[in-house]
N, CA, C and O atoms as a GROMACS GRO file, in nm:
protein
  316
    1MET      N    1  10.928  11.722  11.918
    1MET     CA    2  10.961  11.693  12.054
    1MET      C    3  10.831  11.651  12.124
    1MET      O    4  10.726  11.713  12.105
    2GLY      N    5  10.839  11.547  12.205
    2GLY     CA    6  10.719  11.496  12.271
    2GLY      C    7  10.676  11.584  12.388
    2GLY      O    8  10.756  11.656  12.448
    3MET      N    9  10.549  11.577  12.416
    3MET     CA   10  10.499  11.644  12.534
    3MET      C   11  10.505  11.550  12.655
    3MET      O   12  10.544  11.434  12.642
    4GLU      N   13  10.465  11.602  12.772
    4GLU     CA   14  10.474  11.524  12.897
    4GLU      C   15  10.417  11.381  12.885
    4GLU      O   16  10.482  11.286  12.926
    5ASN      N   17  10.302  11.368  12.833
    5ASN     CA   18  10.231  11.235  12.831
    5ASN      C   19  10.266  11.154  12.705
    5ASN      O   20  10.204  11.051  12.679
    6GLU      N   21  10.364  11.198  12.626
    6GLU     CA   22  10.402  11.127  12.505
    6GLU      C   23  10.540  11.062  12.522
    6GLU      O   24  10.610  11.088  12.621
    7LEU      N   25  10.578  10.982  12.428
    7LEU     CA   26  10.712  10.922  12.429
    7LEU      C   27  10.818  11.027  12.433
    7LEU      O   28  10.812  11.124  12.358
    8ASN      N   29  10.918  11.011  12.521
    8ASN     CA   30  11.029  11.104  12.531
    8ASN      C   31  11.124  11.074  12.414
    8ASN      O   32  11.192  10.972  12.410
    9THR      N   33  11.125  11.168  12.319
    9THR     CA   34  11.210  11.148  12.202
    9THR      C   35  11.352  11.206  12.218
    9THR      O   36  11.433  11.193  12.126
   10GLN      N   37  11.382  11.267  12.326
   10GLN     CA   38  11.510  11.328  12.346
   10GLN      C   39  11.626  11.227  12.336
   10GLN      O   40  11.727  11.259  12.272
   11PRO      N   41  11.616  11.107  12.396
   11PRO     CA   42  11.722  11.007  12.380
   11PRO      C   43  11.747  10.969  12.232
   11PRO      O   44  11.861  10.946  12.190
   12ILE      N   45  11.640  10.964  12.156
   12ILE     CA   46  11.653  10.930  12.011
   12ILE      C   47  11.722  11.045  11.939
   12ILE      O   48  11.812  11.022  11.859
   13VAL      N   49  11.683  11.166  11.968
   13VAL     CA   50  11.748  11.286  11.909
   13VAL      C   51  11.898  11.290  11.943
   13VAL      O   52  11.982  11.314  11.856
   14ASP      N   53  11.930  11.268  12.070
   14ASP     CA   54  12.070  11.272  12.115
   14ASP      C   55  12.152  11.164  12.045
   14ASP      O   56  12.264  11.190  12.003
   15MET      N   57  12.100  11.045  12.032
   15MET     CA   58  12.173  10.937  11.966
   15MET      C   59  12.190  10.966  11.817
   15MET      O   60  12.297  10.941  11.761
   16ALA      N   61  12.086  11.017  11.753
   16ALA     CA   62  12.096  11.051  11.611
   16ALA      C   63  12.209  11.152  11.588
   16ALA      O   64  12.288  11.138  11.494
   17ILE      N   65  12.214  11.254  11.673
   17ILE     CA   66  12.318  11.353  11.661
   17ILE      C   67  12.454  11.293  11.686
   17ILE      O   68  12.551  11.323  11.617
   18LYS      N   69  12.460  11.208  11.786
   18LYS     CA   70  12.591  11.143  11.822
   18LYS      C   71  12.647  11.061  11.702
   18LYS      O   72  12.768  11.058  11.683
   19VAL      N   73  12.561  10.996  11.624
   19VAL     CA   74  12.607  10.917  11.512
   19VAL      C   75  12.612  10.996  11.382
   19VAL      O   76  12.629  10.938  11.275
   20GLY      N   77  12.596  11.129  11.391
   20GLY     CA   78  12.615  11.214  11.273
   20GLY      C   79  12.493  11.236  11.190
   20GLY      O   80  12.508  11.280  11.076
   21LYS      N   81  12.375  11.209  11.236
   21LYS     CA   82  12.252  11.234  11.158
   21LYS      C   83  12.209  11.379  11.172
   21LYS      O   84  12.237  11.446  11.272
   22LYS      N   85  12.141  11.426  11.070
   22LYS     CA   86  12.079  11.559  11.080
   22LYS      C   87  11.940  11.543  11.144
   22LYS      O   88  11.864  11.453  11.109
   23VAL      N   89  11.910  11.632  11.236
   23VAL     CA   90  11.781  11.622  11.304
   23VAL      C   91  11.708  11.754  11.280
   23VAL      O   92  11.764  11.862  11.298
   24PHE      N   93  11.582  11.743  11.239
   24PHE     CA   94  11.495  11.858  11.214
   24PHE      C   95  11.374  11.850  11.308
   24PHE      O   96  11.325  11.742  11.340
   25ILE      N   97  11.329  11.965  11.351
   25ILE     CA   98  11.203  11.967  11.429
   25ILE      C   99  11.110  12.073  11.373
   25ILE      O  100  11.156  12.172  11.315
   26PRO      N  101  10.981  12.053  11.389
   26PRO     CA  102  10.883  12.145  11.326
   26PRO      C  103  10.845  12.261  11.414
   26PRO      O  104  10.861  12.261  11.536
   27ARG      N  105  10.793  12.361  11.345
   27ARG     CA  106  10.724  12.475  11.410
   27ARG      C  107  10.608  12.509  11.324
   27ARG      O  108  10.621  12.515  11.202
   28VAL      N  109  10.494  12.533  11.384
   28VAL     CA  110  10.373  12.572  11.314
   28VAL      C  111  10.378  12.722  11.291
   28VAL      O  112  10.398  12.800  11.384
   29SER      N  113  10.358  12.762  11.165
   29SER     CA  114  10.352  12.902  11.129
   29SER      C  115  10.225  12.925  11.046
   29SER      O  116  10.217  12.884  10.931
   30LYS      N  117  10.130  12.988  11.106
   30LYS     CA  118   9.992  13.005  11.045
   30LYS      C  119   9.939  12.863  11.024
   30LYS      O  120   9.910  12.791  11.120
   31LYS      N  121   9.926  12.822  10.895
   31LYS     CA  122   9.872  12.690  10.865
   31LYS      C  123   9.978  12.595  10.812
   31LYS      O  124   9.947  12.484  10.768
   32ASP      N  125  10.105  12.639  10.815
   32ASP     CA  126  10.213  12.559  10.760
   32ASP      C  127  10.297  12.496  10.870
   32ASP      O  128  10.311  12.552  10.978
   33LEU      N  129  10.353  12.382  10.842
   33LEU     CA  130  10.449  12.316  10.933
   33LEU      C  131  10.585  12.334  10.873
   33LEU      O  132  10.615  12.278  10.768
   34LEU      N  133  10.670  12.413  10.938
   34LEU     CA  134  10.804  12.445  10.893
   34LEU      C  135  10.904  12.360  10.970
   34LEU      O  136  10.889  12.338  11.090
   35TRP      N  137  11.009  12.314  10.897
   35TRP     CA  138  11.107  12.226  10.958
   35TRP      C  139  11.242  12.296  10.971
   35TRP      O  140  11.291  12.353  10.873
   36PHE      N  141  11.303  12.292  11.088
   36PHE     CA  142  11.427  12.361  11.118
   36PHE      C  143  11.531  12.261  11.171
   36PHE      O  144  11.496  12.156  11.226
   37ASP      N  145  11.658  12.297  11.155
   37ASP     CA  146  11.768  12.221  11.220
   37ASP      C  147  11.747  12.224  11.370
   37ASP      O  148  11.716  12.328  11.428
   38TYR      N  149  11.765  12.107  11.430
   38TYR     CA  150  11.751  12.095  11.576
   38TYR      C  151  11.870  12.162  11.647
   38TYR      O  152  11.986  12.139  11.612
   39SER      N  153  11.838  12.244  11.744
   39SER     CA  154  11.939  12.304  11.827
   39SER      C  155  11.881  12.316  11.969
   39SER      O  156  11.787  12.392  11.992
   40LYS      N  157  11.937  12.241  12.061
   40LYS     CA  158  11.880  12.232  12.199
   40LYS      C  159  11.873  12.372  12.264
   40LYS      O  160  11.782  12.398  12.343
   41ASP      N  161  11.961  12.457  12.233
   41ASP     CA  162  11.963  12.592  12.293
   41ASP      C  163  11.874  12.692  12.226
   41ASP      O  164  11.866  12.808  12.268
   42ARG      N  165  11.805  12.648  12.119
   42ARG     CA  166  11.715  12.740  12.044
   42ARG      C  167  11.570  12.693  12.050
   42ARG      O  168  11.494  12.716  11.956
   43LEU      N  169  11.532  12.626  12.160
   43LEU     CA  170  11.398  12.581  12.174
   43LEU      C  171  11.321  12.663  12.277
   43LEU      O  172  11.376  12.708  12.378
   44SER      N  173  11.194  12.680  12.250
   44SER     CA  174  11.104  12.746  12.347
   44SER      C  175  10.970  12.682  12.339
   44SER      O  176  10.939  12.619  12.238
   45ARG      N  177  10.889  12.696  12.440
   45ARG     CA  178  10.757  12.636  12.444
   45ARG      C  179  10.658  12.724  12.372
   45ARG      O  180  10.655  12.846  12.390
   46SER      N  181  10.576  12.659  12.290
   46SER     CA  182  10.469  12.734  12.217
   46SER      C  183  10.355  12.759  12.318
   46SER      O  184  10.362  12.722  12.435
   47ASN      N  185  10.252  12.824  12.267
   47ASN     CA  186  10.131  12.848  12.347
   47ASN      C  187  10.065  12.719  12.391
   47ASN      O  188   9.990  12.718  12.489
   48PHE      N  189  10.091  12.613  12.320
   48PHE     CA  190  10.034  12.482  12.355
   48PHE      C  191  10.126  12.397  12.437
   48PHE      O  192  10.095  12.282  12.467
   49GLY      N  193  10.243  12.455  12.474
   49GLY     CA  194  10.341  12.382  12.559
   49GLY      C  195  10.429  12.291  12.484
   49GLY      O  196  10.496  12.208  12.545
   50ILE      N  197  10.436  12.302  12.353
   50ILE     CA  198  10.521  12.217  12.268
   50ILE      C  199  10.656  12.282  12.249
   50ILE      O  200  10.662  12.402  12.218
   51LEU      N  201  10.764  12.209  12.266
   51LEU     CA  202  10.898  12.262  12.238
   51LEU      C  203  10.912  12.274  12.088
   51LEU      O  204  10.888  12.178  12.015
   52GLU      N  205  10.953  12.393  12.043
   52GLU     CA  206  10.973  12.417  11.903
   52GLU      C  207  11.082  12.516  11.881
   52GLU      O  208  11.119  12.587  11.974
   53PRO      N  209  11.138  12.524  11.759
   53PRO     CA  210  11.244  12.620  11.734
   53PRO      C  211  11.197  12.762  11.755
   53PRO      O  212  11.087  12.798  11.714
   54ASN      N  213  11.282  12.844  11.819
   54ASN     CA  214  11.240  12.984  11.841
   54ASN      C  215  11.304  13.080  11.743
   54ASN      O  216  11.280  13.200  11.753
   55GLN      N  217  11.382  13.034  11.652
   55GLN     CA  218  11.452  13.123  11.557
   55GLN      C  219  11.350  13.176  11.453
   55GLN      O  220  11.247  13.113  11.428
   56GLU      N  221  11.381  13.288  11.395
   56GLU     CA  222  11.304  13.343  11.289
   56GLU      C  223  11.310  13.253  11.166
   56GLU      O  224  11.404  13.175  11.150
   57VAL      N  225  11.210  13.264  11.078
   57VAL     CA  226  11.210  13.183  10.960
   57VAL      C  227  11.322  13.234  10.866
   57VAL      O  228  11.307  13.336  10.799
   58ASN      N  229  11.432  13.161  10.864
   58ASN     CA  230  11.543  13.201  10.773
   58ASN      C  231  11.589  13.084  10.688
   58ASN      O  232  11.640  13.104  10.578
   59PHE      N  233  11.570  12.965  10.736
   59PHE     CA  234  11.603  12.851  10.654
   59PHE      C  235  11.523  12.730  10.705
   59PHE      O  236  11.534  12.688  10.820
   60THR      N  237  11.443  12.679  10.612
   60THR     CA  238  11.364  12.560  10.647
   60THR      C  239  11.399  12.447  10.553
   60THR      O  240  11.462  12.467  10.449
   61HIS      N  241  11.358  12.330  10.590
   61HIS     CA  242  11.384  12.210  10.510
   61HIS      C  243  11.253  12.153  10.455
   61HIS      O  244  11.145  12.175  10.511
   62SER      N  245  11.263  12.082  10.347
   62SER     CA  246  11.142  12.018  10.291
   62SER      C  247  11.137  11.870  10.327
   62SER      O  248  11.240  11.809  10.357
   63LEU      N  249  11.020  11.813  10.323
   63LEU     CA  250  11.003  11.673  10.364
   63LEU      C  251  11.087  11.578  10.277
   63LEU      O  252  11.121  11.470  10.324
   64ASN      N  253  11.120  11.612  10.158
   64ASN     CA  254  11.196  11.519  10.073
   64ASN      C  255  11.341  11.505  10.120
   64ASN      O  256  11.415  11.424  10.064
   65GLU      N  257  11.384  11.581  10.219
   65GLU     CA  258  11.518  11.567  10.274
   65GLU      C  259  11.524  11.464  10.386
   65GLU      O  260  11.633  11.432  10.434
   66PHE      N  261  11.411  11.411  10.428
   66PHE     CA  262  11.407  11.320  10.544
   66PHE      C  263  11.416  11.177  10.503
   66PHE      O  264  11.357  11.136  10.402
   67ASP      N  265  11.490  11.099  10.581
   67ASP     CA  266  11.495  10.955  10.563
   67ASP      C  267  11.407  10.883  10.666
   67ASP      O  268  11.361  10.772  10.643
   68LEU      N  269  11.385  10.948  10.780
   68LEU     CA  270  11.308  10.888  10.887
   68LEU      C  271  11.238  10.999  10.965
   68LEU      O  272  11.297  11.104  10.993
   69MET      N  273  11.110  10.976  11.000
   69MET     CA  274  11.036  11.070  11.079
   69MET      C  275  10.980  11.001  11.203
   69MET      O  276  10.914  10.898  11.190
   70ILE      N  277  11.006  11.056  11.321
   70ILE     CA  278  10.956  11.002  11.448
   70ILE      C  279  10.851  11.100  11.495
   70ILE      O  280  10.879  11.218  11.517
   71VAL      N  281  10.730  11.050  11.511
   71VAL     CA  282  10.619  11.134  11.555
   71VAL      C  283  10.564  11.091  11.687
   71VAL      O  284  10.493  10.991  11.694
   72PRO      N  285  10.597  11.167  11.797
   72PRO     CA  286  10.546  11.126  11.927
   72PRO      C  287  10.396  11.155  11.929
   72PRO      O  288  10.349  11.249  11.865
   73GLY      N  289  10.322  11.075  12.002
   73GLY     CA  290  10.181  11.097  12.016
   73GLY      C  291  10.118  10.996  12.108
   73GLY      O  292  10.180  10.897  12.147
   74VAL      N  293   9.997  11.023  12.141
   74VAL     CA  294   9.918  10.937  12.232
   74VAL      C  295   9.821  10.850  12.155
   74VAL      O  296   9.807  10.731  12.182
   75THR      N  297   9.753  10.910  12.059
   75THR     CA  298   9.654  10.838  11.982
   75THR      C  299   9.663  10.878  11.831
   75THR      O  300   9.674  10.996  11.798
   76PHE      N  301   9.658  10.780  11.746
   76PHE     CA  302   9.653  10.806  11.603
   76PHE      C  303   9.540  10.728  11.543
   76PHE      O  304   9.504  10.622  11.594
   77TYR      N  305   9.484  10.776  11.437
   77TYR     CA  306   9.379  10.702  11.365
   77TYR      C  307   9.388  10.729  11.218
   77TYR      O  308   9.444  10.830  11.175
   78THR      N  309   9.333  10.639  11.139
   78THR     CA  310   9.329  10.656  10.996
   78THR      C  311   9.182  10.676  10.955
   78THR      O  312   9.089  10.630  11.022
   79ARG      N  313   9.166  10.744  10.845
   79ARG     CA  314   9.027  10.764  10.796
   79ARG      C  315   8.994  10.670  10.686
   79ARG      O  316   8.882  10.674  10.634
   0.00000   0.00000   0.00000
């Protein structure tokens, strides 16, 4: 989910759900990025102000399940 100064991804998420797509969003846990099913009523803001799943770690998804990843951001660079 994008932050205030990033692209608003909510319309993309809403459309994906409307057409029957599975939507996953990440949560940082220690040094790992865990992926959970999107649920609008199960989101809370992290210490950094990022909306993320607030459920306990009970079922996560792996990256090989994804067909498309949308990453909101302000600046990206390659090394």
